[in-house]
Each structure stands twice: as C-alpha cells, then as structure tokens.
N, C-alpha and C positions, 0 to 999 in steps of 0.2 A: 473772660476778655483778658489776655496778659496784661500782666504791669510791664509798661514803659520805662525806661530809664528816663533820668530827667536831663540827661544832656542829650538824649537822642530828641525828646520832646522838644527842646528848647534848640535840636538844631546844630550842637555841637559837633566839634570833629574829632575828643576826646583825643587831643595831641599835650595834656600833661596827666601826671600818675593820677592826681585826683578827680581829673574828667575824663573816665576808660570808655571804651566804645566795647559795646556787648552785640556780640554775632551768635544765633542762633540757627544750627543747623537741624534738619529735617528727612529723615531717609524716608525714600516712595517704600512701598508697598513691594511686595514681593509679586503680585500680577505685573505691575505697571512698570517694574525693571526687568520683566520679563518679554514685555511687549519692545521694549526702547531695544533690545537688542535682537529680538526675532526682525523687526523691521532692518534694523542694519545690518544682518546678513542678508536680507532679501533683496535689499540697494545692491549691495554689494555682489551679488548673484546675478543679477540681472546685468549688472556692466561689465562679468568676466562673460558672461555667454555672449552678450553683442558683439562684446570684442572677438572671441573665439569665433561666431558666425561670419563675422566682417573678412578675418584672417581665413575660415575655411573656403569662403567664395576668392578669396582674393588667388589664393593657389588653386585651388575650381578651376579658376577661369585661366591662370598661365597655363595648365596642366593641358584643357580640353581646348583653348582657344591655338591651336596649335598652327607655328605659320607654316604649315603645308597644304599646299595646294592642292585643292580639290580635283575631281577626274574632270578632265577637260581633254575635247577634241585637239588633235593636232591636222592642220593644214598643211604641214611638211610633207614633201616627197624626196625619192631619192635625187628624182632630177634637179632638187635645190641643194645638191650637197656638191660641191666641186671639189675636186683635188685630194680626193680620198677614195680612190676607186678599190683598190682593194681592201680596205673595212667596208665599203658597200656590198662587196661579193659576200663577204663573212658573215655580212646580218640579213643578208636577204635569206637567209634560211630561216631567221628568226621571225620573220614575216607571214613564210610559209607554217609556222608551227603554231602563229597565234590564227594561222587563215581557216586553215584543216589541223585541227590537231590530231584526230583520229585516222589521217594517212598515215601519221607518222608512230603511234601507237597501237596499230594493230599488229605488228610482229614482235611486241614487248616492249620496245624501245618504250624509255622517259624522255621527255620533252625539256629541256635543260632551263635549270630554276633561274639561272642568274648567268647576266652578259656583265663582263668590267673594263669598260673603255679607258687604255691610257695612252700617256701619249703628251707633249709638249703644249704649255697653253696656247691656245687659239685657232688649234687644227679643223673645231670642227665637233666636240665630242658629244655637245648637250644637242647639238642640231641634228648629231645620227641619230638620237636616242629619240629625237621627236620624228625626224621621216619616217623610223619604226612604227610606230603610233600611228602616223599619218597614214603608213602605205597599209597596215595592218589594218586599220579601221576600229581602233580599239582603244578604252578610253586611257588616258593619261594622266599618272599623279606623278605630279614634280616636288620634290624637296633639295635642300642643302644639308651639308652632314652637321653646319654650324647653327643651324636653327632648331636642332632639338634640344638640345644644354641650354637652362633657365639657372639661375642660385638657386632653385629649388630644389632637393636629390629625389630623383626619381621623375619627374618630369620628362626626362628623355626616353625612358622606359616604356612611359605612358603614352607620348606621342608615336613612337613604333608599334607599339599595339595598336592603338588609334588607325593609325594609316594603313595597317594593314585588316584591320578587321572595316576599312573604307574599302578596299580595293576588293575582298572577297565576295563583298555585295555588289559589283561592278565586274567579275570577273567574266570574260578574259580581258587581261589589262596589263597596262607597263608602270610598275613603279619606278622613276628615277631619279636618283638620289646624288645629286652631284658633289662634287669636293668631299667623297665618299672618306676620304683619309681622316677628316676631323672628327670623324667616332667609330670608326674602323683600325685605328692606331694599335699597334703590339702593346698589349696588357703588360704589365710591368708591376713589381709590387708596389714602387712608390705612389700610381698614379691615383687618382681620384675615385673613391667610389662609385659616384655618380657615372663616372665615365666607361667604366666596367659595367653598370648597369645596363647601360642603354647599347653597346656592343655585345652584350650577354642575350638582349631581349632580339636584336639583332639577327645575330644565330640562331635564336630559337624560330624565331620566325619565318626562317630562311628554309631551316633544316632542322626543325625539330620533331617532338614527339607527331604533332597535329601538323599534316602537310596540307600547305598552299596550293590546292589544282588550280591552273589557268591564269596564276601568278606572274609575270618574268619580272624578274629587280634586274636592273641597270644600273648600275653604279661608275661614275668618273671621277679618275684623279692625276694628279699630272705627279705624284709620289708613288708608287706601287712597291717598293722596296719598302715602305712601314707599315703598311698591314697586315695585321694579324693575320697570321699562316690559318687558322681555324675559319677564318673568311673566307680567305680565296682557293680554300681547297675545293676540287669535287662534290658536287654534291649540293653545294653554295652558288659560289661564280663558276659555274661548270665552263665558259669560252672566255677564252681572255683575248682581247683583240686590240692591237695597236697602232693607233690612228698618226702617225708620224708627217713630218712636216711636208709638206708639198714638194716633188721633184723639179724639175721647168717643164716638163708638160702642164703639172695640176696646176702649176702656177699661171701658164697661160690661162687655161681653161677659168682658175678663178678672175684672172683680170676681166677676162672676154665679160663673166658674170657681174661684176662690178661696172666696169666701163659701160655696158651695155645701156648703164640709165642715166648717162651722161653726154652730151655731144663732144664728141671726138671729132680733132682737127684730122686732116688727113695723110699728115707727116706723123702720126701716132703710130710706133710699133711695137706691138705687144710681145712680140719674138724679142725682142732686145732688151725692153724689160725684164721679161719672164727668164732671160739669162742674167741679166741683172744684180737680180734678187734674191739668190742662194741662201737657203736658210730664213728666209721671211716665210709666215706663217699664214694661212688664210685670215685673220682679223688684222695683222700689219697689212697687208696688201688691199684690203679695204682701207683700210686707215691710208695709205699711200694713194690711194685714185679721190678718196674726199680731200686730201691735205692740197692733191693737184687740181681738183674741181676749184677750192678756193682762192690759190694761187691765181687760178686763172678768172675768177671775181676782181678780185682784190687790180687787177688788169684792164677790168670792164672789157674780156674777150668776150667774143658768142660762141667759143670753144676754148676744148681744154686741150693744147697743143701740144706737143712733145718736146718746148722746157720747158710747162708747169711741171709734168711728170718727173723729167731730168730735179728741177727742182726740190719737188717733193721727196722723190728718194736723196738726194745726197741729204737735206734736214733731216730725213729718218733716222739716216744711216752713220753723218758725220755731222749733227746737231745744226744751228742755224747760223747763217753768213753773221762774220764780226764786222761788216762795214765801217762800223765806227773805230775797231782797232788800228791804233795809231802804228802802221809802218812804213820805215825810215828808207827811202831809196836804196839805201847801202841794206839793208836788211830783206825788200823786194828781190833785189838783183841775186841776193844768193841765194835765196827761195828758187828763185825760177833756172839759177845752175843745177839746182839740186835735185829739182823733178824734172828735168830734161834729162839729167842724166841717168835717173829710171828706166826715164820713159825711151831711151836711145838703147841702151841694154837689155832693154826687154824685146826693142824692136829688131835686136843683131844678134839675137840666144836662141838658139833651137830648142823647143821644149817650153819656153815662155808663153802667158795666156796674151791674145792680142792686144794692145792699149788699145783702151774705151775714151777716155778721158785725164787731160792732166789742167791742173790748178795751181794756180797760187794766189785764191782767195781765202782768207784764215779764215777755218769753221771750228766750231771745238776747242779742241788744246793741240791743232794742228796750224801751221802756216802755209801747206800746200799738200798737194795729193797726187799719184798719179793711178790711175782705177783701169784695174786687165779686166777684162769678159772673158769667164771661159768659153768655150765652145757650149757645152750641157754640162750635167752635174757629173761630179768623178766621184767614183765608187773605190779609185784605188789612184797611187800616185807612184810613176816610177821614177825611177833613180835621175834620169834626165831632164823630166820636171822639177824635182828637188835643188838640184844641182841651179836649174835655169833660177826658181827663184834667190838662194844665195846670190846669184848674181845681180839680179837686180834690186835685193837688197844694198848692198855694197855698191851701188852705182851714185847714189847720192855724195855720198862720202867722197869717192875718188872724184868728181865732176868738184866738188870745193876746192880737192886738194890740187887741182889741175890749173885750176880758172885765180885762185886766190893764194895758192903756195901754204905749205905744210900746215906755217904758223898763223895762218887764218883760218883753219878749219874750225867748225862750230860743234857744239853739244846737238845739234838738232836731228844727229843722223841715231841717238842715241836706240830709239824707238828700232831702228833700221837694223843697227847691231844686234839689238836685244830678240829679233825676229829669227836673224841669222844665226843666232848662237842656238837656239830654240830649236829649230831645224835642224842645224849639223848636228846636237845632242840627241834627236831621235833616230838617223841615220845610224847613230852608232850605237847608243844604246836600245832603238826599239825594233830597226829595220833589220838589221844585221845587214850594214852596207859598210864594212868598216874589216880591212884584212887581216890588220891587227888584234882587234877586237874579235870578228869571227863573228856567227853567227847566234850569239848566245843574246837574250835580253835580259838587262840589269832595271832593277830601281831602284836610282840612287836617292830615293826618300829614306830607305830603312838601311839597315848595318850587315849586310848581307853580303855589300861588295864590300872587298879588300882595299887596303889605300894604297897597294899597287896598280889595281885595276883602275881605280879610280883616274888616276894620273896616266893611264893609259888613255883612260877615254879624254880625260882631259886635252894629251897631246891630240889625239887624231881629232877634235873638235877643230883644235886650232889650226890645225894643218887643212881641214875642209874650209875653213874661213880663208886663211891664209891664200891660198887656193884661186878661192872666187874672186877676193881683193883684185890678184894678178891678172886673172881674166876679163873682168869689168874693166881692169886700169887700159889692157890691150886693147878693147874694144874703144873705149874714148880718146885714147890715142890717137888712134884709127879713126874717129869720125868728130876730131874735136872742132870742124866746121861746123856739122851737121849742130853740135853742142850750142855752137853760138849762136847760128838762125834758130834754134827751138826756144834757148831761152830770149832771146828779143823779141821772138814771139809771143812767149808768154807775158813778157813784162809789158808788149803793147797791146793784147789782146786778153790777157790774164786766167783766160778758160779756154781749152783750146778741146776739139774731139778728137777720134783718133782718124777721123777722115781731112778732115783740119791739119792734122800734124803731118801726114803724108805728102800736102800738099804743100806746106811750110818746106817741107825736106826736099822738094823735087824743084823748089824755088817760083810756086805757081802763088798767083796772090788770092785772098781771101776772099769769100763775097758778102760780107760783113764790116764796119764800119771800125775802128779800134777803139779801145777803152778812155774815154780823157780825164 
C-alpha cells in the first residue's frame, strides 16, 4: 500500500508551503481508453441518425401529404352554370371527348390535352370545370396552384408527379388546377429555383417524353398574360376559353337561379335588376341576392321585396348608408339642387340613359347620386351618347350656380368635372371625334405627342366641356320650375325612383309619406 502524506492523513488542506497537497494521476490502459472513445462515438452516431430519420420523415410527409384533392365525382352539370352560354358551348366538345374518345381519334385526330379558362374573378371557371367532370362522369382531381410549393426545394415538383401518377390510374379523368398562374408564371433568371422546377415538371407531365393518355388538364387564371409561353402553347393547353362577365340576359339567368332559393315578393322585377347591375359577376350577383335576403330578415319580412334588392344593390355599388352623418340643412339643400340638376338634364337630353333613381342619402364618399339605367348592355357608344354624358355631368354644377350664385358653388362637382374631362379627352384622342385633331389616336402617357399637338388636344377638350356646360345651362334655365319641384321633393322624400320623378314633374302626389 502506498504511503499517505501526513497532511492528507490528518485531513489537512495544504494551505501552506510546509503542508502541501500531493496529487497522483494514474492513466488508464489503452483498452479502457479505446472503449470510452467507441462508446462516445456510438452515442453520437445514434443521436445523429435519429435526428436524420426525423428530418427525412418530416420532409417525406411534406412532400407526400399533398394538399391536392384526391379523385372525386362531381354532381355539377352544365345546367348549374348560368350566364356563361358561349363558354358552355365551347366546353361541350370536351365532354364528348371524354365520353367517347374513339369517335374523335378514328380519323387520326388527337384529343386536346388541356383547356385554359380565363376571365375575371367570380365568373364561374371552377364551376365549369366541375360541370365538365359531372357531365362526362369521370374522376375529378382538384388542386390550387399555391398548394404545390412549401419551404423545401423539390416538394412542388414531387407533388406534380404524384398528382399525375394518381390521375394515370384513374384515366380517363380531369385534373383541375385553379389559380395556375401561381406556378405557371413566366420563368425569369432571378426567380427561385423551386418555382422553376415545379413549372418544368408540369410541362413534362403535360407534353413530355411519356404521353399521358386520357388525362385532360383544365387550368383557371385571372391573369393569362403572366403565364409562361411554353405552358400555354398548343400541345399543352390546346384550347383557351374566355369566361367573361355575364351580359344582361346572363345576369337575369343568374338572378333567377339564386332568387329561386328564397321567397320573392310580387314587386320584384329581375329584368330591372339585371339591367341595373352591369359589370357584376355571378359571384357578385349571388352576394346581391344574399344581402337582399338578410335585409328582409332584419325587417322581419316574410318575403324579399324590391326595396330589399334596391338596398342591397346600392350597398354593394356605393357603400353603406351614412345615416349618422351630420348633414346641415344648407348642405342637404345644396345636394338636392345638385342632384336635381343631373336628373333634369338627363331627362331633357336626347341620347342620355333614363333616370332610374335620385337620392340625397349619403353613401360612401358621396353625399347623393343620380342613377341612370341603360336599356341593355352597350358594345359601342355614339357621339350623341357621349355628348349626353358630358351634359349630365355638368348639370350639377349648373344647378348650384343658378340657385345659389357663382360665389356659392362648391367642390362637390369635382368628380363630375373629372368624369366629363375624361370623356371629352377620350373623344378627342381615342375616338377621332374632333375636327382639329382628326382621325388620329394619341397616347398622352408617352412622349410621341408633340407639345403643339398636346395644346390642340387640350383646346379641343376645353371646347367640348364649355359647349356641354352651355347646353346644360340652357336646359336648367328653361326648366327652372321643374328644378325647384324636384329639389324640394328630394328634401322631402330623400330618395325618388324614376317613376316618382315623373310624377313630381307632372305635379302628381306620391303614394308614400315624406321622410320625417
């Protein structure tokens, strides 16, 4: 046994030079050290392997757990699609292709591989795709362009491959990719590599070395201009179908479809509503009917009447009523004469649309408005109609001047003047309706137009606006008594329909009580 230091034996601390602490270090054997090293490396290897397995599993799940909807049937038919007659006719051939492919390939023709649906939002592109699948009775695969990409590179391309592999097993079938511009945009050098990989994989699947028989790809986008040229070429998207906003007949068809689901009042005129909603999509018309139903429910009514539809339409187009706005009597009077001026000029100007409604109820940013209702959708507009628009725009400012004097005119006509200027400028620069400028198109945003020509254009625009102001003034001077009647009626009733305006001008009483 080794000798022990007296200090250690006594439990000393070795805090002095006469009483040091002795430390003995004994190295282990080679075998012992090797075993410790191997054990440490083994534990580290197991930890790294476990982390790697967890990461691989995570990535695998992200790649394989695609958000692409599996094959489903579709209960939609073309009869469920309203207001898109031309698009339905174009797509009926696709249904025939899917039902009987041999009929179209017996003469050497090839089935279309893809159909690109373009058009504004809410026009029924997704519904049309489902209707095609429902009519043909084939499986329907749905995906959105934004669902392919994740944070890991390569996931998008993998999901495209998985989607087409699933579709091959169910062919003939339809693959529908909504918002395809999310992955099909034009490839650029600075674009992320993952986006390019996803698009390249889609290009290969649609028209690559291996042909996918019996699979029709339908893409939908609101922005066809941003799509890559390689994607929209024949052989991939062979057919391009535009699903445009519905015309007046289409809007009536859509309104009839949605209004058939609610109890309608006897006074509801869907023809009038269809004419009063130009530019509305099917989705917006559906929202219109829903808002009208909610309005009727709030009033505890048993049916949805025309007033509810009018309220819903005005709310969607102009914003909610600002009943709490503090409008002084002077401001209300000025607004009444201003809107009355618009209405009277429209009534007495050939080429102007019929007046549908006039109101001094504040909505959105407007203190009042006059609504004109065209007889139908317009594909072109005449010089007579354009001049009538100018005159109606000037009617509000003229009424203010005649009633309150030049010193009391307000900035309320700012938007009217802006609109009139835009119409006059379009007549001069786009429509060739100016003798001095002639039949020449001028794009004033560029530098192609000389300073002299620009001055000539400005002079012509001013000439048109000045002449319009004079015509509106002549009408209101001649019809000043009618202006007084109409303005007082607006102050009394707040809102007047076109028929009620006619009664007011004829001196006939209205069938309702004034607003208190």
